[in-house]
C-alpha positions as CSV (number, residue, x, y, z in Angstrom):
1,M,135.6,122.3,116.8
2,S,133.7,122.9,113.4
3,E,131.1,120.7,111.8
4,E,132.9,117.3,110.6
5,V,132.4,113.6,110.2
6,R,134.6,111.5,112.2
7,T,135.6,108.1,111.2
8,S,137.1,105.5,113.0
9,T,137.9,101.7,112.3
10,D,138.3,98.7,114.7
11,A,138.4,94.9,114.2
12,G,136.3,95.5,111.0
13,V,133.9,97.9,112.2
14,V,133.8,101.5,110.7
15,T,132.4,103.9,113.3
16,V,130.9,106.9,111.5
17,T,130.4,110.1,114.0
18,L,128.4,113.2,113.1
19,S,129.8,116.4,114.6
20,N,128.1,119.9,114.7
21,P,129.1,121.6,117.9
22,G,125.8,123.5,119.1
23,R,123.7,122.5,116.6
24,R,122.6,119.0,117.6
25,N,124.9,117.4,114.8
26,A,122.8,119.0,112.2
27,I,124.2,117.7,108.8
28,T,125.7,120.4,106.5
29,R,126.5,120.4,102.8
30,D,130.1,119.5,103.5
31,M,129.3,116.7,106.0
32,Y,127.2,115.0,103.6
33,A,129.5,115.0,100.9
34,E,132.0,113.5,103.3
35,L,129.6,110.6,104.6
36,E,129.0,110.0,101.0
37,R,133.0,109.8,100.7
38,V,133.1,107.5,103.7
39,L,130.4,105.2,102.8
40,T,132.0,105.0,99.1
41,D,135.2,103.5,101.0
42,A,133.4,101.4,103.0
43,A,131.9,99.7,100.3
44,A,135.1,99.0,98.5
45,D,136.7,97.5,101.5
46,R,135.7,93.7,101.9
47,S,137.4,93.6,105.3
48,V,134.6,95.9,106.6
49,R,132.0,93.6,108.6
50,A,129.8,96.2,110.0
51,L,129.3,100.2,110.1
52,V,128.2,102.2,113.3
53,L,126.2,105.6,112.8
54,R,126.7,107.8,115.5
55,G,126.3,111.3,116.9
56,A,128.8,113.3,119.1
57,D,128.2,115.3,122.4
58,G,124.8,113.7,123.4
59,A,122.8,114.1,120.2
60,F,122.2,111.9,117.3
61,A,121.6,114.3,114.3
62,G,119.3,117.4,114.3
63,G,118.7,116.9,110.8
64,T,119.9,119.2,107.7
65,D,121.7,122.0,108.9
66,I,119.3,124.9,107.9
67,R,121.5,127.5,106.5
68,W,122.2,125.1,103.5
69,L,118.4,125.4,102.6
70,Q,119.2,129.4,102.2
71,E,120.0,128.3,98.7
72,I,117.2,126.7,97.6
73,R,114.9,129.4,95.8
74,T,113.3,127.4,93.2
75,G,111.8,124.5,92.3
76,Q,114.7,123.0,90.4
77,H,116.9,123.8,93.1
78,G,114.9,121.6,95.3
79,V,114.9,119.0,92.9
80,D,118.9,119.2,92.6
81,Y,119.4,119.2,96.5
82,E,117.1,116.0,97.0
83,A,119.3,114.5,94.3
84,E,122.2,115.1,96.3
85,M,120.4,113.6,99.5
86,R,119.3,110.7,97.5
87,R,122.6,109.9,96.0
88,V,124.1,110.0,100.0
89,Q,121.3,107.8,101.1
90,T,121.7,105.5,98.4
91,R,125.3,105.0,99.1
92,L,124.4,103.9,102.9
93,T,121.8,101.2,101.5
94,D,124.1,99.8,98.8
95,L,126.4,98.7,101.7
96,D,126.6,95.1,102.1
97,V,127.3,94.8,105.5
98,P,124.8,95.5,108.9
99,I,124.3,99.0,109.6
100,V,123.7,99.8,113.4
101,S,122.6,103.3,114.3
102,V,123.4,104.2,117.9
103,V,120.9,107.0,119.0
104,E,121.3,109.6,121.7
105,G,119.2,112.7,122.1
106,A,117.9,114.1,119.0
107,C,117.2,111.8,116.1
108,V,115.2,114.2,113.5
109,G,114.8,115.4,110.1
110,G,117.8,113.9,108.0
111,G,118.9,112.0,111.4
112,L,116.0,110.4,111.4
113,V,116.1,109.4,107.7
114,L,119.5,107.8,108.3
115,A,118.4,105.7,111.4
116,A,115.7,104.4,109.0
117,L,117.9,103.3,106.9
118,S,119.8,101.4,109.0
119,D,119.7,97.7,110.0
120,I,119.7,98.0,113.9
121,V,119.1,100.8,116.2
122,V,119.7,101.0,120.1
123,C,118.9,104.6,121.7
124,T,119.0,105.9,125.4
125,P,116.0,106.8,127.2
126,S,116.3,110.5,126.6
127,S,116.3,110.3,122.5
128,M,113.5,111.5,120.9
129,F,112.4,110.8,116.8
130,G,110.7,112.6,114.4
131,S,110.5,114.8,111.4
132,P,108.7,118.2,112.3
133,I,109.0,119.7,108.9
134,A,105.5,120.4,108.4
135,R,105.5,122.7,111.4
136,T,109.5,124.4,110.6
137,V,110.8,124.8,107.4
138,G,108.1,123.2,105.1
139,N,109.7,120.8,102.9
140,T,109.4,117.1,102.3
141,L,110.6,113.7,102.2
142,S,111.9,111.1,99.5
143,P,109.4,108.3,98.6
144,T,112.4,106.1,99.8
145,S,112.4,108.0,103.3
146,I,108.5,108.0,103.6
147,A,108.2,103.8,102.9
148,R,111.0,103.2,105.0
149,L,109.6,105.1,108.0
150,S,106.2,103.3,107.2
151,S,107.7,100.2,107.3
152,T,109.7,100.7,110.7
153,F,107.3,103.2,112.4
154,G,104.2,101.6,111.1
155,R,102.1,103.7,108.4
156,H,99.8,105.3,111.2
157,R,102.6,106.3,113.6
158,T,104.3,107.6,110.7
159,A,101.1,109.3,109.5
160,E,100.9,110.8,113.0
161,M,104.8,111.9,113.0
162,L,104.5,113.8,109.6
163,F,101.1,115.5,109.8
164,T,101.5,116.6,113.4
165,A,105.1,117.4,113.4
166,R,105.1,115.3,116.9
167,L,108.1,113.8,118.3
168,F,108.1,110.2,119.5
169,S,109.8,109.1,122.7
170,A,112.4,106.1,123.0
171,D,109.7,103.8,124.5
172,E,107.0,104.9,121.8
173,A,110.0,104.2,119.0
174,L,110.5,100.9,120.7
175,A,107.0,99.9,120.8
176,A,106.8,100.7,117.0
177,G,109.7,98.0,116.2
178,F,111.5,101.4,114.9
179,V,114.2,100.7,118.0
180,N,115.9,97.4,118.8
181,D,116.4,98.6,122.2
182,V,116.5,101.1,124.7
183,V,119.6,101.2,127.1
184,E,120.7,103.3,129.9
185,P,123.7,105.4,128.7
186,D,126.3,103.8,131.1
187,R,125.6,100.4,129.2
188,I,125.1,101.4,125.7
189,E,128.8,100.7,124.7
190,E,128.5,97.0,126.2
191,R,125.5,96.6,124.4
192,L,126.7,97.9,121.0
193,A,129.9,95.6,121.4
194,G,128.1,92.4,122.2
195,M,125.8,93.4,119.2
196,L,129.1,93.7,117.0
197,D,130.7,90.4,118.2
198,A,127.6,88.8,117.2
199,I,127.5,90.1,113.8
200,R,131.3,89.0,113.6
201,A,130.9,85.7,114.4
202,C,128.3,85.2,111.3
203,A,128.9,84.1,107.7
204,P,129.8,87.7,106.2
205,L,128.3,86.1,102.5
206,T,125.2,85.3,104.6
207,L,124.8,88.6,106.0
208,R,125.8,90.3,102.6
209,S,123.1,88.3,100.8
210,F,120.3,89.9,103.4
211,R,121.2,93.3,102.5
212,M,121.2,92.6,98.6
213,L,117.8,91.1,98.9
214,W,116.5,93.8,101.0
215,R,118.1,96.0,98.2
216,R,116.6,94.8,95.7
217,M,113.1,95.1,97.3
218,D,113.7,98.5,97.9
219,A,114.2,99.4,94.7
220,A,111.3,99.8,92.9
221,L,110.9,103.0,94.9
222,G,113.4,104.7,93.3
223,E,111.2,104.4,90.2
224,I,108.0,106.5,91.8
225,E,107.7,110.0,90.1
226,H,108.9,112.8,92.7
227,D,110.6,115.5,90.9
228,D,107.3,117.1,90.4
229,V,106.3,117.2,93.8
230,Y,109.7,118.6,94.8
231,R,109.3,121.4,92.2
232,E,106.0,122.1,93.9
233,I,107.6,122.1,97.7
234,Y,110.6,124.2,97.2
235,G,109.5,126.6,95.1
236,S,106.9,127.6,97.1
237,A,106.5,130.5,99.1
238,D,105.7,128.9,102.0
239,F,109.2,126.5,101.7
240,A,111.0,130.2,101.8
241,E,108.8,131.4,104.5
242,G,109.9,128.3,106.5
243,V,113.6,128.7,106.0
244,D,113.2,132.3,107.2
245,A,111.4,131.8,109.7
246,F,113.6,129.0,111.3
247,L,116.9,131.0,111.0
248,G,115.2,134.2,112.4
249,K,113.9,132.1,115.2
250,R,110.1,132.9,114.8
251,R,107.0,130.9,113.9
252,P,106.5,130.4,110.4
253,R,103.4,131.7,108.6
254,F,102.1,129.0,106.2
255,E,99.5,130.1,103.5
256,G,99.8,127.2,101.0
257,M,101.2,128.9,98.4
């Protein structure tokens, strides 16, 4: 089965499943485009009461598919790439219903951002969380992503995650407050069903109001200047080296240039 975004709807809940077999569900450009379309449709459907994000085959999402990043060879290409990422993320944050991420296995890079932009996160004990881009491809995160990680993982834990490229365990994510619950694999469907039943029992307009007010609180982050940072990072020799090394399965040689 090729990479895809699968969707299903049941009793007002839209479930979105990321699938990229053999790549820990790394998200390709086409998958991001499809995710954007699905989120846009969900936002327009007032019968939707919640949205669930999850991954197929024992992983949540292993970040953005690095093969796409081979196309970025100038700083402006990086600005354009980040604009695409921001557009998809905005479709997620613009939803007026609760977003639940169900994490199994790897939740890193772009997958971590999706979980951070969710309202509730449940995971299995084997789940790992992080954004090791400073050690791998040498790109960066958006102000919105850094701010959301800082508010959900805590500023100091987020700094350790980003500055040391360390992955955090499920128990560490729970202690930090990023995860709501760590559940054994054979119980996670039951835990999710109970949570969704509780959401359905609540007043839709009240839940919508919470999402709207949180969105307004986050809005100021979009005004932070960032394109100059993107141009420097994505136009650097280090970024080109990071992508080539990642795809060549070797350790990158970063020189700060």
